[in-house]
C-alpha positions in Angstrom: 15.3 -11.7 59.9 13.3 -13.1 62.8 15.3 -13.6 66.0 13.0 -16.4 67.1 14.5 -19.9 67.2 13.3 -23.5 66.8 15.0 -25.5 69.6 14.6 -29.3 69.8 16.6 -31.5 72.1 14.7 -34.7 72.6 15.1 -38.5 73.1 12.3 -40.7 72.0 12.3 -44.5 72.2 10.1 -46.4 69.8 10.6 -50.1 70.5 14.2 -50.9 69.6 14.6 -47.6 67.7 16.0 -44.6 69.6 15.4 -41.2 68.1 17.7 -38.3 69.2 17.1 -34.8 67.9 19.3 -31.9 68.7 19.0 -28.7 66.7 18.8 -24.9 67.2 17.8 -23.0 64.1 16.2 -19.7 63.2 12.5 -19.9 63.1 12.3 -18.6 59.5 12.1 -19.7 55.9 11.9 -23.3 54.9 13.8 -25.9 56.9 14.1 -29.2 55.0 14.5 -32.5 56.9 16.4 -34.9 54.7 17.6 -38.5 55.0 16.9 -42.1 54.0 13.7 -43.8 54.8 13.5 -44.7 58.5 16.1 -42.1 59.5 13.7 -40.1 61.7 12.4 -37.2 59.6 8.7 -37.9 60.0 9.3 -38.8 63.7 10.6 -35.3 64.3 7.5 -33.8 62.6 5.2 -35.9 64.8 7.1 -34.8 67.9 6.7 -31.1 67.0 3.0 -31.8 66.2 2.4 -33.5 69.5 1.4 -36.8 67.8 4.4 -38.4 69.6 5.6 -37.7 73.1 9.4 -37.6 73.8 10.8 -39.6 76.7 13.1 -36.7 77.6 14.1 -33.2 76.5 12.3 -30.2 75.2 10.7 -28.6 72.2 10.5 -24.8 71.9 9.0 -23.0 68.9 9.7 -19.3 69.1 8.5 -18.1 72.5 6.2 -21.1 73.1 7.3 -24.2 75.0 5.6 -27.2 73.3 7.3 -29.8 75.5 9.6 -29.8 78.5 10.0 -33.1 80.3 11.7 -31.6 83.4 9.0 -28.9 83.8 6.1 -31.2 83.1 5.0 -29.3 80.1 3.2 -31.0 77.2 1.2 -28.6 75.2 -2.0 -30.2 73.7 -2.0 -30.7 69.9 -4.9 -28.3 69.4 -3.0 -25.5 71.2 0.2 -25.8 69.2 -1.1 -23.5 66.4 0.2 -25.7 63.6 -0.7 -26.2 60.0 0.0 -29.7 58.7 0.2 -31.1 55.1 0.7 -34.8 54.6 1.5 -36.9 51.5 -2.2 -37.4 50.9 -4.3 -34.3 51.0 -6.8 -35.6 53.5 -9.6 -33.4 52.3 -13.2 -33.8 53.4 -14.7 -35.7 50.4 -18.3 -34.4 51.1 -17.3 -30.7 51.1 -16.5 -28.4 48.3 -13.0 -26.9 47.9 -14.4 -23.6 49.3 -15.8 -25.4 52.4 -12.5 -27.4 52.9 -10.6 -24.1 52.9 -13.1 -22.4 55.3 -12.7 -25.4 57.7 -9.2 -24.2 58.2 -10.4 -20.7 58.9 -13.0 -21.8 61.4 -10.4 -24.0 63.1 -8.3 -20.9 63.7 -10.8 -19.5 66.1 -9.5 -16.3 67.8 -6.3 -16.4 65.7 -8.4 -15.5 62.6 -8.5 -12.0 64.1 -4.8 -11.6 63.4 -4.6 -13.7 60.3 -1.4 -15.1 58.7 -3.5 -15.4 55.5 -7.0 -14.7 54.3 -9.2 -16.5 51.8 -8.8 -13.6 49.3 -5.0 -14.1 49.6 -4.9 -17.9 49.5 -7.1 -18.5 46.5 -5.1 -16.5 44.0 -1.8 -17.5 45.6 -2.5 -21.2 45.0 -4.5 -20.8 41.8 -7.7 -22.1 43.2 -10.1 -19.6 41.6 -11.7 -22.2 39.2 -11.9 -25.0 41.8 -13.9 -23.5 44.6 -17.2 -25.2 43.8 -15.7 -28.6 43.0 -15.5 -31.7 45.2 -12.1 -33.3 46.0 -12.7 -36.5 43.9 -12.9 -34.3 40.8 -9.4 -32.8 41.4 -6.0 -34.0 40.2 -3.4 -34.9 42.9 -1.6 -31.6 42.5 -4.9 -29.7 42.8 -5.8 -31.6 46.0 -2.4 -30.7 47.5 -2.9 -27.1 46.7 -6.2 -27.1 48.5 -4.6 -28.9 51.5 -1.9 -26.1 51.5 -4.6 -23.5 51.5 -6.6 -25.1 54.3 -3.4 -25.3 56.4 -2.6 -21.7 55.8 -6.1 -20.6 56.7 -5.8 -22.3 60.1 -3.5 -19.3 60.8 -0.5 -21.4 62.0 2.7 -20.2 63.7 4.5 -23.1 62.0 3.7 -25.1 58.9 4.6 -28.8 58.9 4.9 -30.5 55.4 5.5 -34.2 55.5 6.6 -35.3 52.0 3.8 -33.3 50.4 4.9 -34.2 46.8 5.8 -37.9 47.4 2.6 -39.3 46.0 2.7 -37.1 42.8 4.1 -37.9 39.4 6.9 -35.7 38.0 4.5 -33.4 36.1 2.3 -32.8 39.2 5.5 -32.1 41.3 6.7 -29.6 38.8 3.3 -27.9 38.9 3.2 -27.7 42.7 6.8 -26.5 43.4 6.3 -22.9 42.3 3.3 -22.6 44.7 5.5 -23.8 47.6 8.1 -21.3 46.6 5.5 -18.5 46.7 4.3 -19.8 50.1 7.9 -19.6 51.4 8.4 -16.1 50.0 5.1 -14.4 50.4 4.3 -15.2 54.0 6.3 -14.7 57.2 5.6 -18.3 58.1 8.3 -20.8 59.0 8.1 -24.2 57.4 9.4 -27.7 58.4 9.5 -29.7 55.2 10.2 -33.5 55.0 11.5 -34.7 51.6 13.4 -37.7 50.0 14.2 -35.5 47.0 17.4 -33.6 47.0 16.2 -31.6 44.0 13.3 -30.4 46.1 15.6 -29.5 49.0 18.0 -27.6 46.8 15.2 -25.7 45.2 13.2 -24.9 48.3 15.2 -24.9 51.5 16.8 -22.1 53.3 18.0 -24.4 56.1 18.8 -28.1 56.1 18.7 -30.8 58.7 20.3 -34.2 57.8 19.1 -37.4 59.6 20.9 -40.7 59.9 19.7 -43.7 61.9 17.5 -41.7 64.2 20.0 -38.8 64.9 20.6 -35.3 63.5 23.9 -35.5 61.7 24.1 -31.9 60.6 21.9 -28.8 60.7 22.2 -25.2 59.5 22.1 -23.0 56.4 21.5 -25.0 53.3 24.8 -24.5 51.5 26.8 -24.9 54.7 25.2 -28.3 55.5 25.6 -29.5 51.8 29.4 -29.0 52.4 29.3 -31.0 55.7 30.9 -34.5 55.8 27.5 -35.8 56.7 26.3 -34.8 53.3 28.8 -37.2 51.5 26.1 -39.8 50.8 24.2 -37.1 48.8 27.3 -36.4 46.7 27.9 -40.1 46.3 24.6 -40.2 44.5 26.1 -37.9 41.8 24.6 -34.8 43.3 27.8 -32.9 44.0 28.0 -29.3 43.1 27.6 -25.7 44.4 24.8 -23.2 45.0 25.1 -19.6 44.0 22.7 -16.7 44.6 22.3 -13.7 42.3 20.1 -11.3 40.3 18.7 -12.4 37.0 18.5 -9.9 34.1 18.2 -10.2 30.3 21.5 -10.4 28.5 21.8 -7.2 26.4 24.1 -8.9 23.9 21.9 -11.9 23.2 18.0 -12.3 23.1 18.3 -15.9 24.0 20.3 -15.5 27.2 20.1 -14.0 30.7 22.8 -12.9 33.0 23.0 -14.0 36.6 24.9 -11.4 38.5 26.4 -12.8 41.7 28.6 -11.1 44.2 32.0 -10.9 42.6 31.2 -12.8 39.3 28.5 -13.3 36.7 27.1 -16.3 34.8 25.5 -16.4 31.4 22.5 -18.7 31.4 19.7 -19.6 29.0 16.9 -16.9 28.8 14.5 -17.3 31.8 10.9 -16.2 31.8 11.2 -14.2 34.9 11.0 -10.4 35.6 14.3 -8.5 35.4 15.9 -8.3 38.8 14.5 -11.6 40.1 16.6 -13.1 42.9 17.4 -16.7 42.1 19.5 -19.6 43.4 21.4 -21.6 40.8 22.7 -25.1 41.3 26.0 -25.7 39.4 26.5 -29.5 39.1 30.2 -30.4 39.7 30.2 -32.7 36.7 29.4 -29.7 34.5 32.5 -27.8 35.6 35.9 -28.1 33.9 39.1 -26.4 35.0 41.9 -24.5 33.2 45.2 -23.1 34.5 45.0 -20.2 32.1 42.3 -18.1 30.5 41.3 -20.4 27.6 40.5 -17.5 25.3 38.1 -18.1 22.4 36.1 -21.3 23.2 32.4 -22.1 23.0 32.0 -22.2 26.8 30.6 -18.8 27.8 31.3 -18.9 31.6 34.9 -18.7 32.6 35.2 -17.7 36.2 38.6 -17.1 37.8 39.3 -18.3 41.3 41.7 -20.0 43.7 41.7 -23.7 44.6 40.6 -24.0 48.2 40.8 -27.7 48.7 40.7 -31.1 46.8 38.7 -34.0 48.2 38.2 -37.5 47.1 34.9 -37.8 45.2 32.5 -40.1 47.2 31.0 -41.6 44.0 34.3 -42.8 42.5 37.9 -43.7 43.5 38.9 -42.3 40.0 37.6 -38.8 40.7 38.2 -35.8 42.9 36.2 -32.8 43.8 38.1 -29.5 43.5 36.6 -26.6 45.4 37.5 -23.2 43.9 36.9 -19.9 45.7 35.5 -17.5 43.1 34.3 -14.7 45.4 34.4 -14.0 49.2 30.9 -15.5 49.5 30.9 -18.1 46.8 32.8 -21.2 45.7 32.4 -23.6 42.7 33.0 -27.3 42.8 34.4 -29.3 39.9 34.4 -33.1 39.6 37.4 -34.2 37.5 39.5 -37.3 37.2 42.3 -37.9 39.7 44.6 -38.3 36.7 43.7 -34.8 35.5 44.3 -33.3 38.9 47.8 -34.9 39.0 48.6 -33.9 35.4 47.7 -30.3 36.1 49.5 -30.4 39.5 46.4 -29.0 41.1 46.9 -27.9 44.7 45.3 -25.5 47.3 46.3 -21.9 46.6 46.7 -22.4 42.8 44.8 -19.9 40.6 42.6 -21.5 37.9 39.5 -20.8 35.8 36.2 -22.7 36.2 34.5 -23.4 32.8 30.7 -23.8 33.0 28.5 -24.4 30.0 25.5 -22.1 29.9 23.2 -25.0 28.9 24.0 -26.6 32.3 22.2 -23.7 34.0 18.8 -24.1 32.4 15.5 -23.6 34.2 15.8 -26.9 36.1 19.0 -25.6 37.7 17.5 -22.3 38.9 14.9 -21.5 41.5 13.6 -18.5 43.2 15.4 -17.3 46.3 14.4 -15.2 49.1 16.0 -11.8 48.8 17.8 -12.2 52.1 19.1 -15.6 51.1 20.9 -14.0 48.2 23.2 -12.3 50.6 24.1 -15.5 52.5 27.5 -17.0 52.4 26.9 -20.3 50.5 30.5 -21.4 50.6 31.4 -22.6 54.1 
């Protein structure tokens, strides 16, 4: 893993709004910036891009100082070696797809001699083979965004900024584009800053997560660690509570309609996925889909019965009537169950008590699983 870091420690005043960013993260993978509208996500992207100038502080990307107020450094926009993808594709309407892509290549200048990506790589990666001679107005929204991604890649950036690239697309076009962003994340050693309002996008794509609240960074770090941070409570309040697990997906030898997700210390039976055997995936287990039992329930219809130890019990943000029970099922993994407070009292649940997590296979369909970087599969997702 890259030892380079993204270090941002800035104060920026925009009228009555004060933006304070403080984070130090590995410069690798996809770092999602998440929070409500007006929280400061896009402001951070504009600061990194050089479109806004901080009033104080510094921005360091790898070994390059973009901004340092004390040292009088403010690297010009064109020398920051960035690729940027906005909500709207911003393609040149009078140019073909091929010419739009090659504009990124020409913009790279000397950097094209040590390319991050070539045209021959980008075209098949983003499925652009049949679009090269077309003009932007003949493309769908998803196709235009794929071209914008290709143009940004061919600019040979050291960092890719994506400011809500799916926000203007309908659900079908978003679903079409997400696999391409996954491939971009996994096939290139190119760090990505990704702004999103969609928690589903974040859980599917991110390796790191930065939460914003009222102009400040409230939490930052590995995805699963931040999702368990108190600052993430508003996300759980929206009914999004649950756990992330990482593992290897293989066909189930006992059932042609199922696959087995082998995680460290346990396994999950899931609906058959159209992925090559051995694919590393991340799976989201919604807390509302997990039931608890104090003894192995034996012959029941629920395929996944995972033994563990209760780690803690928290009030559920979304309801005074519910609690979230966190169960350690392996050294590097925990599962969260959302149950009623009455059930927790009736079962006398408490930290240290052994129990079984019951998870329906149908809760782990294709929408719950996404590709994961191989190294991410080894991360501790439970802290």
